[in-house]
C-alpha positions in Angstrom: -24.9 -6.3 -100.8 -21.9 -6.3 -103.1 -18.4 -6.1 -101.6 -15.6 -4.5 -103.7 -12.3 -6.4 -104.1 -9.0 -4.8 -103.7 -7.3 -6.8 -106.4 -7.5 -10.0 -108.5 -5.7 -12.9 -106.8 -5.7 -15.4 -109.6 -7.1 -16.0 -113.1 -7.9 -19.6 -114.2 -9.1 -20.5 -117.7 -10.2 -24.1 -118.2 -9.3 -24.2 -121.8 -7.8 -22.1 -124.6 -8.3 -23.2 -128.2 -10.6 -26.2 -128.0 -9.5 -27.7 -124.7 -5.8 -27.8 -125.6 -4.5 -25.4 -122.9 -5.2 -24.8 -119.3 -4.3 -21.5 -117.7 -3.6 -20.7 -114.0 -2.0 -17.3 -113.2 -1.4 -16.1 -109.7 -1.2 -12.3 -109.7 0.6 -9.7 -107.7 -1.5 -6.8 -106.3 0.5 -4.2 -108.1 1.9 -5.0 -111.6 1.6 -8.1 -113.7 3.2 -8.3 -117.2 2.5 -11.3 -119.5 5.3 -12.1 -122.0 5.6 -14.6 -124.8 5.8 -15.2 -128.5 3.1 -14.1 -131.0 0.1 -16.4 -131.1 0.6 -18.2 -127.8 -2.5 -16.7 -126.1 -1.4 -13.6 -124.2 -4.1 -11.3 -125.7 -6.7 -14.1 -125.4 -6.0 -14.4 -121.6 -6.3 -10.6 -121.1 -9.4 -10.3 -123.2 -11.3 -13.3 -121.8 -10.6 -12.2 -118.3 -11.8 -8.7 -118.9 -14.9 -10.0 -120.7 -15.7 -12.3 -117.8 -15.6 -9.4 -115.4 -17.8 -7.4 -117.7 -20.4 -10.1 -117.6 -20.2 -10.2 -113.8 -20.6 -6.4 -113.6 -23.6 -6.3 -115.9 -25.3 -9.2 -114.3 -26.0 -10.9 -117.6 -28.5 -13.7 -117.1 -28.0 -15.3 -120.5 -25.3 -17.9 -121.2 -21.9 -16.6 -120.0 -19.8 -16.1 -123.2 -16.7 -16.6 -121.0 -17.7 -19.9 -119.5 -14.6 -21.7 -118.1 -13.0 -18.5 -116.8 -12.6 -18.4 -113.0 -11.4 -15.3 -111.2 -10.6 -15.1 -107.5 -10.5 -11.8 -105.6 -8.8 -10.4 -102.5 -10.5 -10.5 -100.0 -12.1 -13.9 -101.0 -15.6 -12.8 -100.0 -15.6 -9.9 -102.4 -18.2 -10.1 -105.2 -17.1 -7.5 -107.7 -14.2 -5.3 -108.6 -13.7 -1.9 -110.4 -11.8 -2.4 -113.6 -11.0 -0.7 -116.9 -9.9 -2.1 -120.3 -7.7 0.0 -122.6 -7.5 -0.8 -126.3 -4.3 0.6 -127.9 -5.1 0.0 -131.5 -6.4 3.2 -133.2 -8.7 1.5 -135.8 -11.2 3.5 -137.7 -14.8 3.2 -136.6 -17.0 2.1 -139.5 -20.0 4.2 -138.3 -17.9 7.3 -137.5 -20.6 9.6 -139.0 -23.2 8.1 -136.6 -20.8 8.4 -133.7 -20.2 12.1 -134.5 -24.0 12.7 -134.6 -24.4 11.0 -131.2 -21.3 12.6 -129.5 -21.2 16.0 -131.2 -17.5 15.7 -131.8 -15.3 14.3 -134.5 -15.1 10.7 -133.3 -13.5 8.6 -136.1 -11.3 6.0 -134.3 -11.5 3.6 -131.4 -9.1 5.8 -129.4 -11.4 8.8 -130.2 -14.4 6.9 -128.8 -12.4 6.0 -125.6 -11.4 9.7 -125.2 -15.0 10.8 -125.6 -16.2 8.5 -122.9 -13.3 9.5 -120.7 -14.2 13.2 -121.1 -17.6 12.3 -119.5 -15.9 10.4 -116.7 -13.5 13.3 -116.2 -16.4 15.7 -115.7 -18.0 13.3 -113.1 -14.6 13.0 -111.4 -14.4 16.8 -111.0 -17.9 17.0 -109.6 -17.2 14.2 -107.1 -13.9 15.9 -106.0 -15.6 19.3 -105.8 -18.4 17.9 -103.6 -15.9 16.3 -101.2 -13.9 19.5 -101.0 -17.1 21.5 -100.1 -18.1 19.0 -97.5 -14.6 19.2 -95.9 -14.3 23.0 -96.0 -17.7 23.5 -94.4 -16.9 21.2 -91.4 -14.9 23.9 -89.8 -12.1 21.5 -88.8 -8.5 22.4 -89.5 -7.6 18.8 -90.4 -10.5 18.7 -93.0 -9.1 21.9 -94.7 -5.8 20.0 -95.1 -7.6 17.0 -96.6 -9.5 19.3 -98.9 -6.2 20.7 -100.2 -4.9 17.2 -100.8 -7.9 16.4 -103.0 -6.8 19.0 -105.6 -3.4 17.4 -106.1 -4.1 14.4 -108.3 -5.7 16.5 -111.0 -2.8 19.0 -111.0 -0.3 16.1 -111.0 -2.1 14.7 -114.1 -1.9 18.1 -115.9 1.7 18.6 -115.0 2.7 15.1 -116.2 0.8 15.5 -119.5 2.4 18.9 -120.0 5.9 17.4 -119.5 5.1 14.5 -121.9 3.8 16.7 -124.6 6.4 19.5 -124.2 8.4 18.5 -127.3 5.3 19.5 -129.4 4.6 22.6 -127.3 1.2 21.3 -126.2 -0.1 22.2 -122.7 -3.4 21.4 -121.0 -5.8 24.3 -120.8 -6.5 24.4 -117.1 -9.5 26.7 -117.3 -11.6 24.1 -119.2 -13.9 21.5 -117.7 -12.9 19.0 -120.4 -9.5 18.2 -121.7 -8.2 20.6 -124.4 -4.7 21.8 -125.2 -3.0 25.0 -126.2 -0.3 24.8 -128.9 1.3 28.0 -130.2 -1.8 30.0 -129.2 -4.2 27.7 -130.9 -6.8 25.5 -129.1 -6.2 21.8 -129.9 -8.9 19.1 -129.3 -7.8 15.7 -128.0 -9.2 14.2 -131.1 -6.6 16.1 -133.1 -3.6 14.5 -131.3 -1.4 11.9 -132.8 -2.2 8.2 -132.2 0.6 7.9 -129.6 -0.6 11.1 -127.8 -4.2 9.9 -127.7 -3.1 6.6 -126.4 -1.0 8.0 -123.6 -3.8 10.5 -122.7 -6.4 7.6 -122.6 -4.1 5.6 -120.2 -3.3 8.5 -117.9 -6.9 9.9 -117.8 -8.2 6.4 -117.0 -5.8 6.1 -114.0 -6.8 9.6 -112.8 -10.6 9.0 -112.9 -10.2 5.9 -110.9 -9.9 8.4 -108.0 -7.0 6.5 -106.2 -9.4 3.6 -105.5 -8.5 -0.1 -105.8 -9.1 -1.0 -109.4 -7.7 -3.2 -112.2 -6.4 -1.9 -115.4 -6.2 -4.4 -118.3 -4.0 -3.4 -121.3 -3.2 -5.4 -124.4 0.2 -4.3 -125.8 0.0 -0.7 -124.6 3.4 0.1 -126.2 1.8 0.4 -129.6 2.4 3.9 -131.0 4.4 5.0 -127.9 8.0 5.9 -128.3 10.7 4.3 -126.1 10.8 6.9 -123.4 7.1 6.8 -122.9 7.1 3.0 -122.8 9.8 3.1 -120.1 7.8 5.5 -117.9 4.4 4.0 -118.6 3.9 1.9 -115.4 5.4 4.6 -113.1 3.1 7.2 -114.6 0.0 5.1 -114.1 0.9 4.3 -110.5 1.7 7.9 -109.7 -1.9 8.8 -110.6 -3.4 5.7 -108.9 -1.1 4.0 -106.5 -3.9 1.5 -105.7 -4.3 0.2 -109.3 -3.5 -3.4 -110.2 -2.0 -3.4 -113.7 -2.5 -6.5 -115.9 -0.9 -6.3 -119.3 0.7 -8.2 -122.1 3.6 -6.8 -124.1 6.4 -7.5 -126.6 8.4 -4.5 -125.5 11.4 -4.8 -123.2 11.2 -1.1 -122.6 8.0 -1.5 -120.5 10.0 -3.4 -117.8 13.1 -1.3 -117.9 12.0 0.9 -115.0 12.4 -1.8 -112.3 9.6 -4.2 -113.3 11.6 -7.2 -114.4 10.3 -9.3 -111.4 6.7 -8.5 -112.5 7.1 -10.4 -115.7 5.4 -13.8 -116.2 6.3 -15.9 -119.2 3.2 -17.5 -120.6 4.8 -20.9 -120.6 4.9 -20.7 -116.8 1.1 -20.5 -116.5 -0.1 -22.6 -119.4 -0.3 -26.4 -119.4 -1.4 -28.9 -122.0 
């Protein structure tokens, strides 16, 4: 029987770039920010760690493509962990016409594809929350009715936060829809019509929401891409408002990411890499 971890305790990589570098990174349970010059291996560490967890989750029996990666959990006897990987680059999808046929929506970029999959997870999230609320309300207990009311708050918090972020362009979340859509000057706006920065922020916040406040890991490679300074400064606090139990592991070049009290969460890559 699998046991879920609360967070990742450490990441060790035997070698980067043909046995030239050894990585050992002890992690905090809340926020971990990897900093360093271009080309020193920040993205490689993030991507190889996430790929290793994906192999573990999918129980791939073929040769592990991330051989040499070792991840320890807390508690130590845990065998798996919930995690998400967010890609910030809004590159065009080569087979966008095929994606549109499969999805039924105008999926043209990688962020579009992430949004499409998150819309499905958002529907499941609402079903799960709805079932829990029904169960609590039918118990007849006063304390359960209070708990049922609490379960509605994360979704409303998400909607309120998105409305405040998108207020300069007069976009607001349509709250009578099961999927995420927006109203702007009386017109309905699809999430696929948003700017790259808006899509990126929506992907990050929606991912945090659908984790349902459970212990989980969120990997992000340079999440500041396309985000203006104010959004960069608020990014970590926004994520942790929606899921206070998430462990954030990211690499960045932006000083704005750490301006909201996260200076002590920064690790310079030179501190964890040895020849």
